[in-house]
Structure formats: C-alpha cells, structure tokens
Backbone as CSV, one residue per row, in Angstrom:
resi,resn,N_x,N_y,N_z,CA_x,CA_y,CA_z,C_x,C_y,C_z
1,UNK,0.825,-1.182,0.000,0.000,0.000,0.000,0.879,1.260,0.000
2,UNK,1.907,1.232,0.843,2.826,2.359,0.893,3.486,2.577,-0.466
3,UNK,3.826,1.483,-1.116,4.469,1.539,-2.421,3.530,2.157,-3.450
4,UNK,2.276,1.816,-3.420,1.281,2.356,-4.351,1.094,3.842,-4.155
5,UNK,1.080,4.278,-2.900,0.921,5.701,-2.603,2.147,6.483,-3.081
6,UNK,3.317,5.916,-2.882,4.549,6.569,-3.346,4.557,6.701,-4.864
7,UNK,4.138,5.656,-5.550,4.102,5.679,-7.011,3.100,6.713,-7.504
8,UNK,1.941,6.802,-6.839,0.910,7.769,-7.212,1.425,9.201,-7.011
9,UNK,2.106,9.463,-5.882,2.664,10.788,-5.623,3.746,11.143,-6.652
10,UNK,4.569,10.180,-6.977,5.621,10.410,-7.971,5.002,10.740,-9.322
11,UNK,3.938,10.030,-9.696,3.255,10.282,-10.958,2.633,11.675,-10.974
12,UNK,2.035,12.090,-9.851,1.441,13.422,-9.757,2.509,14.510,-9.893
13,UNK,3.656,14.340,-9.220,4.744,15.317,-9.329,5.299,15.381,-10.751
14,UNK,5.400,14.218,-11.383,5.885,14.158,-12.750,4.923,14.877,-13.687
15,UNK,3.630,14.648,-13.517,2.627,15.306,-14.352,2.633,16.814,-14.116
16,UNK,2.735,17.227,-12.876,2.763,18.653,-12.554,4.028,19.292,-13.122
17,UNK,5.129,18.598,-13.003,6.403,19.102,-13.526,6.365,19.227,-15.030
18,UNK,5.749,18.262,-15.714,5.651,18.307,-17.168,4.773,19.470,-17.597
19,UNK,3.656,19.682,-16.915,2.777,20.800,-17.238,3.494,22.120,-16.995
20,UNK,4.238,22.191,-15.918,4.984,23.403,-15.588,6.081,23.655,-16.622
21,UNK,6.776,22.598,-17.010,7.875,22.718,-17.962,7.374,23.152,-19.334
22,UNK,6.143,22.806,-19.695,5.605,23.187,-20.994,5.464,24.702,-21.104
23,UNK,5.301,25.398,-20.010,5.134,26.847,-20.014,6.453,27.597,-19.973
24,UNK,7.543,26.923,-19.740,8.849,27.581,-19.622,9.520,27.625,-20.984
25,UNK,9.955,28.829,-21.378,10.701,28.987,-22.632,12.180,29.071,-22.273
26,UNK,12.953,28.194,-22.856,14.379,28.114,-22.555,15.179,28.439,-23.821
27,UNK,16.155,29.316,-23.655,17.077,29.650,-24.745,18.486,29.245,-24.324
28,UNK,19.404,29.408,-25.230,20.791,29.090,-24.899,21.697,30.119,-25.549
29,UNK,22.890,30.237,-24.992,23.884,31.167,-25.500,25.262,30.544,-25.281
30,UNK,26.177,30.841,-26.163,27.562,30.394,-26.003,28.355,31.588,-25.469
31,UNK,28.515,31.651,-24.160,29.135,32.827,-23.542,30.587,33.002,-23.967
32,UNK,31.282,31.920,-24.257,32.675,32.039,-24.711,32.728,32.717,-26.069
33,UNK,31.846,32.328,-26.962,31.782,32.946,-28.282,31.394,34.422,-28.165
34,UNK,30.431,34.727,-27.308,30.024,36.113,-27.084,31.216,36.911,-26.567
35,UNK,31.902,36.379,-25.565,33.070,37.057,-24.988,34.122,37.315,-26.059
36,UNK,34.391,36.306,-26.882,35.430,36.425,-27.908,35.062,37.421,-29.013
37,UNK,33.781,37.516,-29.347,33.361,38.391,-30.450,32.974,39.801,-29.999
38,UNK,32.900,40.029,-28.713,32.543,41.352,-28.201,33.724,42.274,-28.430
39,UNK,33.502,43.413,-29.082,34.610,44.311,-29.448,35.367,44.826,-28.231
40,UNK,34.689,44.999,-27.106,35.379,45.509,-25.914,36.347,44.471,-25.343
41,UNK,36.127,43.207,-25.655,37.048,42.165,-25.205,38.414,42.350,-25.858
42,UNK,38.420,42.626,-27.158,39.716,42.801,-27.836,40.414,44.073,-27.360
43,UNK,39.648,45.116,-27.039,40.244,46.333,-26.485,40.873,46.034,-25.119
44,UNK,40.151,45.294,-24.305,40.655,44.936,-22.980,41.878,44.022,-23.101
45,UNK,41.842,43.110,-24.070,42.966,42.202,-24.284,44.215,42.986,-24.668
46,UNK,44.046,44.008,-25.493,45.193,44.844,-25.898,45.783,45.556,-24.684
47,UNK,44.934,46.076,-23.808,45.411,46.737,-22.591,46.146,45.746,-21.690
48,UNK,45.577,44.559,-21.539,46.179,43.499,-20.728,47.540,43.101,-21.314
49,UNK,47.601,42.953,-22.628,48.852,42.569,-23.295,49.943,43.624,-23.100
50,UNK,49.559,44.909,-23.097,50.541,45.976,-22.860,51.146,45.849,-21.462
51,UNK,50.289,45.628,-20.472,50.786,45.485,-19.098,51.646,44.233,-18.971
52,UNK,51.217,43.165,-19.598,51.980,41.920,-19.560,53.358,42.122,-20.186
53,UNK,53.409,42.840,-21.288,54.699,43.098,-21.950,55.637,43.882,-21.037
54,UNK,55.101,44.856,-20.308,55.933,45.633,-19.372,56.472,44.736,-18.261
55,UNK,55.621,43.873,-17.730,56.074,42.958,-16.675,57.126,41.991,-17.212
56,UNK,56.933,41.513,-18.433,57.912,40.592,-19.025,59.250,41.292,-19.243
57,UNK,59.207,42.558,-19.675,60.446,43.318,-19.846,61.178,43.449,-18.511
58,UNK,60.423,43.784,-17.475,61.029,43.943,-16.152,61.622,42.615,-15.666
59,UNK,60.906,41.533,-15.893,61.412,40.209,-15.496,62.681,39.878,-16.270
60,UNK,62.711,40.197,-17.555,63.898,39.927,-18.371,65.108,40.714,-17.889
61,UNK,64.890,41.972,-17.515,65.984,42.803,-16.996,66.544,42.168,-15.723
62,UNK,65.649,41.755,-14.835,66.086,41.149,-13.569,66.814,39.821,-13.828
63,UNK,66.328,39.028,-14.773,66.988,37.756,-15.099,68.382,37.996,-15.675
64,UNK,68.507,39.018,-16.519,69.815,39.344,-17.097,70.792,39.805,-16.020
65,UNK,70.304,40.601,-15.061,71.163,41.051,-13.965,71.700,39.856,-13.189
66,UNK,70.833,38.907,-12.900,71.239,37.704,-12.161,72.245,36.913,-12.986
67,UNK,71.939,36.694,-14.268,72.832,35.910,-15.133,74.196,36.590,-15.286
68,UNK,74.193,37.902,-15.471,75.465,38.640,-15.626,76.311,38.574,-14.359
69,UNK,75.672,38.734,-13.229,76.406,38.684,-11.961,76.953,37.270,-11.711
70,UNK,76.159,36.263,-12.011,76.606,34.869,-11.840,77.801,34.598,-12.756
71,UNK,77.706,35.070,-13.993,78.790,34.873,-14.963,80.059,35.609,-14.506
72,UNK,79.883,36.805,-13.985,81.031,37.591,-13.494,81.745,36.852,-12.365
73,UNK,80.955,36.315,-11.449,81.556,35.574,-10.316,82.315,34.360,-10.835
74,UNK,81.728,33.641,-11.787,82.373,32.439,-12.316,83.661,32.778,-13.078
75,UNK,83.605,33.816,-13.901,84.762,34.178,-14.718,85.914,34.748,-13.892
76,UNK,85.579,35.492,-12.839,86.620,36.148,-12.046,86.906,35.396,-10.748
77,UNK,86.407,34.233,-10.644,86.501,33.467,-9.411,87.930,33.340,-8.873
78,UNK,88.892,33.096,-9.740,90.278,32.919,-9.294,90.939,34.243,-8.923
79,UNK,90.446,35.340,-9.474,91.077,36.645,-9.231,90.452,37.403,-8.068
80,UNK,89.298,36.956,-7.610,88.592,37.692,-6.553,89.150,37.367,-5.174
81,UNK,89.244,38.398,-4.378,89.622,38.161,-2.984,88.432,37.499,-2.288
82,UNK,88.681,36.789,-1.191,87.563,36.149,-0.484,86.483,37.151,-0.072
83,UNK,86.902,38.362,0.322,85.933,39.382,0.734,85.086,39.840,-0.452
84,UNK,85.741,40.095,-1.591,85.029,40.557,-2.792,84.102,39.457,-3.309
85,UNK,84.567,38.212,-3.265,83.739,37.087,-3.716,82.497,36.987,-2.833
86,UNK,82.691,37.110,-1.521,81.578,37.050,-0.568,80.590,38.187,-0.847
87,UNK,81.120,39.371,-1.129,80.281,40.541,-1.424,79.443,40.303,-2.687
88,UNK,80.094,39.784,-3.747,79.388,39.517,-5.001,78.353,38.396,-4.839
89,UNK,78.685,37.381,-4.074,77.733,36.289,-3.841,76.519,36.777,-3.046
90,UNK,76.756,37.684,-2.097,75.642,38.271,-1.341,74.764,39.109,-2.271
91,UNK,75.411,39.845,-3.179,74.659,40.646,-4.146,73.855,39.732,-5.084
92,UNK,74.474,38.629,-5.494,73.784,37.658,-6.349,72.571,37.077,-5.628
93,UNK,72.754,36.713,-4.390,71.646,36.161,-3.602,70.502,37.170,-3.483
94,UNK,70.849,38.431,-3.267,69.846,39.501,-3.168,69.092,39.646,-4.493
95,UNK,69.823,39.646,-5.609,69.203,39.777,-6.933,68.296,38.579,-7.233
96,UNK,68.729,37.384,-6.856,67.898,36.194,-7.061,66.620,36.268,-6.229
97,UNK,66.747,36.733,-5.008,65.575,36.904,-4.136,64.623,37.931,-4.722
98,UNK,65.159,39.048,-5.208,64.331,40.083,-5.827,63.590,39.524,-7.044
99,UNK,64.287,38.725,-7.847,63.668,38.121,-9.028,62.540,37.185,-8.621
100,UNK,62.799,36.300,-7.642,61.757,35.356,-7.180,60.549,36.110,-6.646
101,UNK,60.800,37.145,-5.843,59.696,37.928,-5.278,58.901,38.635,-6.370
102,UNK,59.609,39.167,-7.360,58.938,39.826,-8.482,58.063,38.834,-9.241
103,UNK,58.632,37.694,-9.580,57.885,36.671,-10.320,56.659,36.236,-9.528
104,UNK,56.812,36.026,-8.238,55.686,35.623,-7.404,54.634,36.740,-7.314
105,UNK,55.084,37.982,-7.168,54.163,39.118,-7.049,53.356,39.309,-8.339
106,UNK,53.992,39.089,-9.467,53.314,39.300,-10.749,52.592,38.035,-11.215
107,UNK,53.292,36.915,-11.240,52.768,35.700,-11.864,52.241,34.670,-10.868
108,UNK,52.338,34.953,-9.583,51.903,34.002,-8.565,50.401,33.781,-8.567
109,UNK,49.972,32.869,-7.719,48.563,32.473,-7.639,47.632,33.666,-7.429
110,UNK,48.003,34.596,-6.577,47.215,35.807,-6.342,47.958,37.038,-6.846
111,UNK,48.720,36.857,-7.917,49.583,37.916,-8.417,48.859,38.988,-9.207
112,UNK,49.629,39.983,-9.607,49.107,41.123,-10.354,48.468,40.695,-11.668
113,UNK,49.011,39.664,-12.282,48.466,39.173,-13.549,47.024,38.696,-13.369
114,UNK,46.784,37.924,-12.333,45.438,37.419,-12.040,44.511,38.580,-11.697
115,UNK,44.998,39.504,-10.886,44.180,40.662,-10.485,43.850,41.534,-11.683
116,UNK,44.818,41.750,-12.544,44.597,42.582,-13.731,43.592,41.920,-14.667
117,UNK,43.708,40.614,-14.836,42.759,39.884,-15.677,41.338,40.026,-15.130
118,UNK,41.188,39.873,-13.826,39.869,40.004,-13.205,39.345,41.431,-13.338
119,UNK,40.222,42.400,-13.133,39.821,43.810,-13.207,39.337,44.169,-14.614
120,UNK,40.015,43.652,-15.601,39.674,43.976,-16.984,38.456,43.177,-17.457
121,UNK,38.356,41.915,-17.092,37.263,41.085,-17.618,35.955,41.224,-16.841
122,UNK,35.998,41.621,-15.578,34.764,41.704,-14.773,33.715,42.634,-15.389
123,UNK,34.072,43.852,-15.809,33.040,44.708,-16.404,32.481,44.143,-17.713
124,UNK,33.319,43.454,-18.467,32.866,42.853,-19.723,31.867,41.741,-19.430
125,UNK,32.190,40.887,-18.482,31.286,39.791,-18.115,29.973,40.341,-17.573
126,UNK,30.056,41.380,-16.782,28.849,42.007,-16.232,27.967,42.550,-17.360
127,UNK,28.586,43.208,-18.333,27.837,43.749,-19.465,27.221,42.632,-20.302
128,UNK,27.944,41.560,-20.525,27.411,40.424,-21.291,26.190,39.849,-20.570
129,UNK,26.295,39.666,-19.275,25.148,39.132,-18.518,23.948,40.062,-18.607
130,UNK,24.207,41.369,-18.513,23.113,42.336,-18.591,22.403,42.221,-19.939
131,UNK,23.180,42.135,-21.018,22.593,42.057,-22.352,21.886,40.719,-22.563
132,UNK,22.440,39.637,-22.059,21.759,38.333,-22.158,20.397,38.439,-21.477
133,UNK,20.362,39.006,-20.283,19.093,39.170,-19.564,18.123,40.032,-20.369
134,UNK,18.618,41.136,-20.898,17.789,42.063,-21.666,17.197,41.378,-22.902
135,UNK,18.032,40.697,-23.670,17.578,40.019,-24.882,16.597,38.901,-24.533
136,UNK,16.907,38.137,-23.501,16.013,37.039,-23.100,14.641,37.569,-22.699
137,UNK,14.617,38.659,-21.948,13.332,39.242,-21.540,12.574,39.804,-22.743
138,UNK,13.284,40.481,-23.636,12.650,41.042,-24.835,12.035,39.950,-25.702
139,UNK,12.688,38.819,-25.760,12.229,37.745,-26.637,11.372,36.714,-25.909
140,UNK,11.071,36.989,-24.639,10.120,36.165,-23.902,10.640,34.839,-23.369
141,UNK,11.929,34.755,-23.106,12.486,33.521,-22.547,12.487,33.601,-21.022
142,UNK,12.255,32.444,-20.403,12.239,32.359,-18.946,13.607,31.986,-18.391
143,UNK,14.396,31.306,-19.214,15.679,30.786,-18.744,16.645,30.745,-19.917
144,UNK,17.916,31.034,-19.641,18.956,30.946,-20.665,20.072,30.066,-20.109
145,UNK,20.415,29.038,-20.865,21.503,28.137,-20.490,22.766,28.524,-21.253
146,UNK,23.907,28.263,-20.654,25.185,28.586,-21.273,25.786,27.325,-21.875
147,UNK,25.887,27.280,-23.214,26.429,26.102,-23.903,27.916,25.924,-23.640
148,UNK,28.634,27.011,-23.402,30.082,26.895,-23.251,30.479,26.141,-21.989
149,UNK,29.541,26.006,-21.054,29.841,25.271,-19.821,29.908,23.772,-20.067
150,UNK,29.387,23.339,-21.204,29.404,21.918,-21.522,28.234,21.150,-20.951
151,UNK,27.346,21.823,-20.230,26.217,21.139,-19.600,25.049,20.954,-20.563
152,UNK,24.978,21.741,-21.629,23.885,21.635,-22.586,24.330,20.675,-23.689
153,UNK,23.625,19.574,-23.821,24.012,18.550,-24.784,23.269,18.665,-26.107
154,UNK,22.113,19.306,-26.105,21.336,19.474,-27.320,20.669,20.834,-27.278
155,UNK,20.570,21.467,-28.433,19.852,22.735,-28.518,19.314,22.917,-29.924
156,UNK,18.224,23.643,-29.993,17.665,24.027,-31.284,18.253,25.385,-31.648
157,UNK,18.634,25.511,-32.894,19.233,26.771,-33.332,18.290,27.959,-33.179
158,UNK,16.979,27.726,-33.311,16.052,28.854,-33.196,15.988,29.410,-31.780
159,UNK,16.516,28.678,-30.792,16.549,29.161,-29.411,17.928,29.711,-29.021
160,UNK,18.785,29.879,-30.016,20.152,30.365,-29.774,20.164,31.894,-29.799
161,UNK,20.523,32.505,-28.699,20.575,33.959,-28.587,21.982,34.516,-28.779
162,UNK,22.954,33.665,-29.055,24.356,34.079,-29.102,24.587,35.257,-30.055
163,UNK,24.199,35.106,-31.308,24.452,36.164,-32.294,23.665,37.423,-31.967
164,UNK,22.470,37.282,-31.450,21.655,38.448,-31.076,22.351,39.215,-29.942
165,UNK,22.882,38.511,-28.962,23.589,39.147,-27.842,24.841,39.857,-28.355
166,UNK,25.596,39.220,-29.245,26.803,39.832,-29.815,26.423,41.114,-30.553
167,UNK,25.350,41.046,-31.334,24.875,42.204,-32.108,24.547,43.376,-31.178
168,UNK,23.820,43.120,-30.102,23.457,44.177,-29.158,24.700,44.730,-28.461
169,UNK,25.585,43.852,-28.036,26.806,44.289,-27.359,27.666,45.190,-28.239
170,UNK,27.739,44.846,-29.520,28.601,45.580,-30.433,27.898,46.767,-31.086
171,UNK,26.749,47.143,-30.530,26.093,48.368,-30.977,25.043,48.183,-32.041
172,UNK,24.696,46.953,-32.355,23.631,46.721,-33.337,22.282,46.874,-32.672
173,UNK,21.250,46.548,-33.396,19.884,46.695,-32.861,19.553,45.665,-31.876
C-alpha cells in the first residue's frame, strides 16, 4: 500500500512538472563565443597585453642582472679576494631573491596578472550578462543556459541567442 501511494505521488509530481515545464521557454547562449566576439574584449585584451609586456620586460631585466652577476663571479673566481667574492655572492643572492619575489608578485597564484585579468574582464562579463538578460526578456524567454559550460548537450538553433547578444553588445539593434 505504501508503495502504491509513493508511485501515485511520484506520478502526480511528474505530471505537474511536465505541465509546468511546458510553459517555460528556454534559450541558450555560447558565452565564450560572445566574450570572444565582443569588441570591448579585444580592447581589454590589448590593454592586458601591454601590461603583460611591461612585466615581461622587467622580469627579463632582472633575469639578465642575475645571469650577468653569476657569470662575473664564475669568470673572475680565481682573481677575486675572499671578501670581494663574498660581497658579489651576497649581491647575487639579493638579486635572485628580488627576481623570485617579483615573479611571485606578478605571476603568482594571487599575483598582479590574475588581479589585472579580473579587473579587466569583470566589467565585460557584467555587461554580457546584462545584455543576455535584456535580450532574453525582450524575446520572452524564462531561462537561458550557457552552452560553453558543456552542460547543454542538445539545442535548437532557433533558441540560440548568441548572435543576437553579440549584435546588441557591439552596438547593433
């Protein structure tokens, strides 16, 4: 008897869910494609690349300083007094520490590179979400799924808002 009641309740929930689902309009968008085709993304990428190039130049200068000092110590090793050798080795150690700290500060897990990427991409992502919401509401959709997440296995092209979102973002109608 308990089993029959459970089956009846499950059937009722399934029927109610199916009726409810029939009223929901679902669209989909490829957020990666939208991000890549949005003109402000390429502008932001150019700004990011400029900063990255400056950091790489600075890292290269520091690496050259370390390499030159190491080479100097090796080449002059026989001619250096113990005091001068100790002084140069201390300077080398300091330069190596500065290089490691710089690399960690810029390229580390919570480094400037990660922060700069977040700073530049956050407004773009916010704008994309705003436009997705706007387009979905204008076109009468209740829900929009993101295909780029890999969770959507099938979609109808007529429910694809990707190109419409790109058009709105890039100043089209």
